[in-house]
Backbone as JSON Lines, residues from 0, in Angstrom:
{"i":0,"aa":"X","n":[-44.3,-39.16,44.67],"ca":[-42.63,-39.42,45.43],"c":[-41.47,-39.15,44.58]}
{"i":1,"aa":"X","n":[-40.78,-38.75,45.12],"ca":[-39.53,-37.52,44.63],"c":[-38.52,-39.19,45.06]}
{"i":2,"aa":"X","n":[-37.38,-39.28,44.43],"ca":[-37.0,-40.54,44.72],"c":[-35.28,-39.57,44.67]}
{"i":3,"aa":"X","n":[-34.73,-39.49,46.42],"ca":[-33.87,-38.83,46.83],"c":[-32.78,-39.33,47.53]}
{"i":4,"aa":"X","n":[-32.77,-40.46,46.62],"ca":[-31.92,-41.18,46.48],"c":[-30.27,-40.63,45.98]}
{"i":5,"aa":"X","n":[-30.73,-39.88,44.53],"ca":[-29.64,-39.67,43.71],"c":[-29.19,-38.53,44.64]}
{"i":6,"aa":"X","n":[-29.78,-37.5,44.88],"ca":[-29.81,-36.08,45.96],"c":[-28.5,-36.4,47.13]}
{"i":7,"aa":"X","n":[-28.97,-37.56,47.66],"ca":[-28.29,-37.96,48.88],"c":[-27.01,-38.6,48.25]}
{"i":8,"aa":"X","n":[-26.75,-39.79,47.07],"ca":[-25.48,-39.53,46.68],"c":[-24.58,-38.06,46.16]}
{"i":9,"aa":"X","n":[-25.13,-37.79,45.74],"ca":[-24.66,-36.38,44.9],"c":[-24.06,-35.12,46.18]}
{"i":10,"aa":"X","n":[-25.09,-35.38,47.33],"ca":[-24.54,-34.44,48.22],"c":[-23.4,-35.61,49.1]}
{"i":11,"aa":"X","n":[-23.66,-36.65,49.35],"ca":[-22.42,-37.05,50.03],"c":[-21.34,-37.82,48.81]}
{"i":12,"aa":"X","n":[-21.52,-37.86,48.06],"ca":[-20.22,-37.49,46.51],"c":[-19.68,-35.66,47.41]}
{"i":13,"aa":"X","n":[-20.59,-34.72,47.08],"ca":[-19.58,-33.51,47.04],"c":[-18.91,-33.29,48.87]}
{"i":14,"aa":"X","n":[-20.06,-33.95,49.95],"ca":[-18.89,-33.5,51.0],"c":[-17.47,-34.77,51.26]}
{"i":15,"aa":"X","n":[-17.55,-35.44,50.66],"ca":[-16.49,-36.78,50.16],"c":[-15.35,-36.37,49.94]}
{"i":16,"aa":"X","n":[-15.51,-35.04,48.81],"ca":[-15.34,-34.64,47.85],"c":[-14.07,-32.85,48.47]}
{"i":17,"aa":"X","n":[-15.61,-32.67,49.15],"ca":[-15.03,-31.6,50.02],"c":[-13.68,-31.27,50.63]}
{"i":18,"aa":"X","n":[-13.98,-32.83,51.37],"ca":[-12.89,-33.16,52.64],"c":[-11.6,-33.15,52.19]}
{"i":19,"aa":"X","n":[-11.5,-34.44,51.27],"ca":[-10.61,-34.76,50.53],"c":[-9.7,-33.92,50.0]}
{"i":20,"aa":"X","n":[-10.42,-32.38,49.7],"ca":[-9.56,-31.29,49.24],"c":[-9.0,-30.77,50.53]}
{"i":21,"aa":"X","n":[-9.62,-31.0,51.74],"ca":[-9.18,-30.07,52.77],"c":[-8.15,-31.3,53.84]}
{"i":22,"aa":"X","n":[-8.55,-32.68,53.06],"ca":[-7.46,-33.43,53.53],"c":[-5.76,-33.13,52.18]}
{"i":23,"aa":"X","n":[-6.31,-33.27,50.83],"ca":[-5.06,-32.98,50.27],"c":[-4.25,-31.45,50.46]}
{"i":24,"aa":"X","n":[-5.17,-30.65,50.62],"ca":[-4.39,-28.83,50.86],"c":[-3.5,-29.07,53.02]}
{"i":25,"aa":"X","n":[-4.41,-30.28,53.28],"ca":[-3.61,-30.62,54.66],"c":[-2.07,-31.18,54.42]}
{"i":26,"aa":"X","n":[-1.74,-32.46,53.71],"ca":[-1.11,-32.9,53.31],"c":[0.03,-31.84,52.43]}
{"i":27,"aa":"X","n":[-0.68,-31.94,51.09],"ca":[0.08,-30.15,50.75],"c":[1.13,-29.45,51.75]}
{"i":28,"aa":"X","n":[0.6,-28.87,52.8],"ca":[1.37,-28.28,53.34],"c":[1.88,-28.82,54.51]}
{"i":29,"aa":"X","n":[1.93,-30.0,54.87],"ca":[2.63,-30.67,55.48],"c":[4.67,-31.26,55.09]}
{"i":30,"aa":"X","n":[3.81,-31.42,53.94],"ca":[5.21,-31.57,52.91],"c":[5.43,-30.14,52.5]}
{"i":31,"aa":"X","n":[5.04,-29.01,52.25],"ca":[5.53,-28.37,51.96],"c":[6.22,-27.73,52.93]}
{"i":32,"aa":"X","n":[5.81,-27.67,54.65],"ca":[6.54,-27.4,55.29],"c":[7.7,-28.39,55.83]}
{"i":33,"aa":"X","n":[7.59,-29.65,55.59],"ca":[8.87,-29.96,55.79],"c":[9.57,-29.81,55.07]}
{"i":34,"aa":"X","n":[9.61,-29.41,53.43],"ca":[10.42,-29.37,52.21],"c":[11.35,-28.37,53.54]}
{"i":35,"aa":"X","n":[10.57,-27.33,53.14],"ca":[11.52,-26.0,53.65],"c":[12.05,-26.22,54.96]}
{"i":36,"aa":"X","n":[11.42,-26.46,56.31],"ca":[12.87,-27.51,57.26],"c":[14.01,-27.94,56.96]}
{"i":37,"aa":"X","n":[13.53,-28.52,56.04],"ca":[15.0,-29.45,55.53],"c":[15.88,-28.62,54.82]}
{"i":38,"aa":"X","n":[15.37,-27.49,54.05],"ca":[15.82,-26.91,53.24],"c":[16.48,-25.56,54.07]}
{"i":39,"aa":"X","n":[16.07,-25.24,55.26],"ca":[16.7,-24.49,56.07],"c":[17.46,-24.89,56.62]}
{"i":40,"aa":"X","n":[17.72,-26.77,57.08],"ca":[18.59,-27.07,57.69],"c":[19.67,-27.27,56.98]}
{"i":41,"aa":"X","n":[19.88,-27.45,55.86],"ca":[20.9,-27.73,54.99],"c":[21.5,-26.54,54.77]}
{"i":42,"aa":"X","n":[20.25,-25.53,54.96],"ca":[21.2,-24.21,54.78],"c":[22.4,-23.92,56.0]}
{"i":43,"aa":"X","n":[21.83,-24.67,56.92],"ca":[22.74,-23.88,58.06],"c":[23.63,-24.99,58.65]}
{"i":44,"aa":"X","n":[23.42,-25.95,57.63],"ca":[24.88,-27.25,57.68],"c":[25.67,-26.66,56.77]}
{"i":45,"aa":"X","n":[25.19,-25.84,55.92],"ca":[25.95,-25.6,54.56],"c":[26.93,-24.12,55.13]}
{"i":46,"aa":"X","n":[26.0,-23.84,55.95],"ca":[26.68,-22.22,56.46],"c":[28.03,-22.31,57.85]}
{"i":47,"aa":"X","n":[27.53,-23.84,58.14],"ca":[28.34,-24.45,59.74],"c":[29.82,-24.61,58.63]}
{"i":48,"aa":"X","n":[29.31,-25.67,57.64],"ca":[30.41,-25.95,56.54],"c":[31.79,-25.19,56.5]}
{"i":49,"aa":"X","n":[30.89,-24.6,55.49],"ca":[31.44,-22.75,54.94],"c":[32.59,-22.5,56.18]}
{"i":50,"aa":"X","n":[31.91,-22.3,57.56],"ca":[32.38,-21.5,58.44],"c":[34.44,-22.89,59.43]}
{"i":51,"aa":"X","n":[33.85,-23.61,58.65],"ca":[34.42,-24.4,59.22],"c":[36.28,-24.76,57.84]}
{"i":52,"aa":"X","n":[35.34,-25.14,56.77],"ca":[36.59,-24.99,55.88],"c":[37.2,-23.74,56.22]}
{"i":53,"aa":"X","n":[36.89,-22.31,56.02],"ca":[37.41,-20.35,56.72],"c":[38.06,-21.0,57.77]}
{"i":54,"aa":"X","n":[38.21,-22.16,58.84],"ca":[38.63,-22.15,59.42],"c":[39.74,-22.95,59.51]}
{"i":55,"aa":"X","n":[39.71,-23.97,58.83],"ca":[40.99,-24.59,58.22],"c":[41.84,-23.9,57.01]}
{"i":56,"aa":"X","n":[41.14,-23.81,55.93],"ca":[42.43,-22.51,55.63],"c":[43.27,-21.68,56.03]}
{"i":57,"aa":"X","n":[42.05,-20.99,57.43],"ca":[43.08,-19.78,57.97],"c":[44.11,-20.54,58.65]}
{"i":58,"aa":"X","n":[43.51,-21.84,59.17],"ca":[44.85,-23.1,60.79],"c":[45.85,-22.93,58.89]}
{"i":59,"aa":"X","n":[45.56,-23.05,57.93],"ca":[46.94,-23.91,56.7],"c":[47.67,-22.68,56.41]}
{"i":60,"aa":"X","n":[46.9,-21.27,56.37],"ca":[48.05,-20.58,55.72],"c":[48.55,-20.24,57.22]}
{"i":61,"aa":"X","n":[48.49,-20.18,58.12],"ca":[49.66,-19.75,59.65],"c":[50.25,-21.29,59.4]}
{"i":62,"aa":"X","n":[49.91,-22.56,59.58],"ca":[50.71,-23.58,59.93],"c":[51.8,-23.04,59.2]}
{"i":63,"aa":"X","n":[51.27,-22.76,57.52],"ca":[52.29,-22.66,56.22],"c":[52.8,-21.28,56.26]}
{"i":64,"aa":"X","n":[52.61,-19.74,56.94],"ca":[53.51,-19.54,57.65],"c":[54.56,-19.9,58.66]}
{"i":65,"aa":"X","n":[53.64,-20.18,59.51],"ca":[55.17,-20.66,60.43],"c":[55.99,-22.23,59.61]}
{"i":66,"aa":"X","n":[55.83,-22.96,59.29],"ca":[56.61,-23.81,58.28],"c":[57.26,-23.06,57.74]}
{"i":67,"aa":"X","n":[57.42,-21.8,56.67],"ca":[58.45,-21.27,56.23],"c":[60.09,-20.51,56.95]}
{"i":68,"aa":"X","n":[58.96,-20.08,58.15],"ca":[59.63,-18.99,59.24],"c":[61.04,-20.19,59.9]}
{"i":69,"aa":"X","n":[60.62,-21.19,59.77],"ca":[60.58,-22.49,60.92],"c":[62.07,-22.56,59.52]}
{"i":70,"aa":"X","n":[62.02,-23.09,58.08],"ca":[62.67,-23.25,56.67],"c":[63.98,-22.35,56.52]}
{"i":71,"aa":"X","n":[63.6,-20.93,57.43],"ca":[64.54,-20.25,57.16],"c":[65.15,-20.63,58.37]}
{"i":72,"aa":"X","n":[64.97,-19.91,59.17],"ca":[65.82,-20.87,60.67],"c":[66.74,-21.87,60.3]}
{"i":73,"aa":"X","n":[66.44,-23.06,59.85],"ca":[66.94,-23.96,60.0],"c":[68.21,-23.49,58.96]}
{"i":74,"aa":"X","n":[68.29,-22.75,57.88],"ca":[68.62,-22.27,56.53],"c":[69.99,-21.72,57.14]}
{"i":75,"aa":"X","n":[69.38,-20.63,57.72],"ca":[70.14,-19.65,59.37],"c":[71.56,-20.28,59.71]}
{"i":76,"aa":"X","n":[70.56,-21.38,60.31],"ca":[71.63,-22.19,61.06],"c":[72.49,-23.04,60.53]}
{"i":77,"aa":"X","n":[72.4,-23.44,59.49],"ca":[73.42,-24.18,58.2],"c":[74.1,-23.62,57.49]}
{"i":78,"aa":"X","n":[74.07,-22.39,57.64],"ca":[74.76,-20.73,56.92],"c":[75.82,-20.73,58.03]}
{"i":79,"aa":"X","n":[74.99,-20.51,59.21],"ca":[76.0,-20.23,60.6],"c":[76.76,-21.36,60.47]}
{"i":80,"aa":"X","n":[76.6,-22.22,60.75],"ca":[77.33,-23.47,61.06],"c":[78.68,-23.73,59.76]}
{"i":81,"aa":"X","n":[78.22,-23.82,58.6],"ca":[78.82,-23.2,57.44],"c":[79.93,-22.3,58.11]}
{"i":82,"aa":"X","n":[79.42,-20.88,58.28],"ca":[80.35,-20.21,58.82],"c":[81.08,-20.01,59.35]}
{"i":83,"aa":"X","n":[80.69,-20.88,60.85],"ca":[81.9,-20.89,61.86],"c":[82.82,-22.39,61.4]}
{"i":84,"aa":"X","n":[82.58,-23.34,61.11],"ca":[83.22,-24.59,60.42],"c":[84.47,-23.71,59.2]}
{"i":85,"aa":"X","n":[84.36,-23.09,58.28],"ca":[85.4,-22.31,57.07],"c":[85.73,-21.39,58.21]}
{"i":86,"aa":"X","n":[85.22,-20.58,59.14],"ca":[86.05,-19.35,59.45],"c":[86.61,-19.35,60.57]}
{"i":87,"aa":"X","n":[86.59,-20.39,61.4],"ca":[87.13,-20.36,62.3],"c":[87.64,-21.72,62.4]}
{"i":88,"aa":"X","n":[87.22,-22.68,61.84],"ca":[87.97,-23.84,61.94],"c":[87.1,-24.98,63.23]}
{"i":89,"aa":"X","n":[85.93,-23.96,63.38],"ca":[84.68,-24.63,64.62],"c":[84.11,-25.79,63.59]}
{"i":90,"aa":"X","n":[83.38,-27.35,64.08],"ca":[82.82,-28.07,63.91],"c":[81.25,-28.55,64.84]}
{"i":91,"aa":"X","n":[80.06,-27.79,64.05],"ca":[79.73,-27.75,65.22],"c":[78.07,-28.88,64.69]}
{"i":92,"aa":"X","n":[77.77,-29.74,65.22],"ca":[77.24,-31.01,65.32],"c":[75.62,-30.19,64.81]}
């Protein structure tokens, strides 16, 4: 009579080994999917951040342009006040 206990042990080990490999493959796939999902979310966040930065730069350039116009108008008003004061003797407040 042949001792089958060793054969059974080997079969059980092979079964558990195969199942562990399947589980490990599933775990690796889940980790890979999780990492890819996080990378995708970070890319979306970066795109949104870039868009916000570009919008802010555009806004600041508009503000700078309008500020320069205001300064030019203010200088023109100062010049006209001086001209009115010296030419016509009118003191403007």
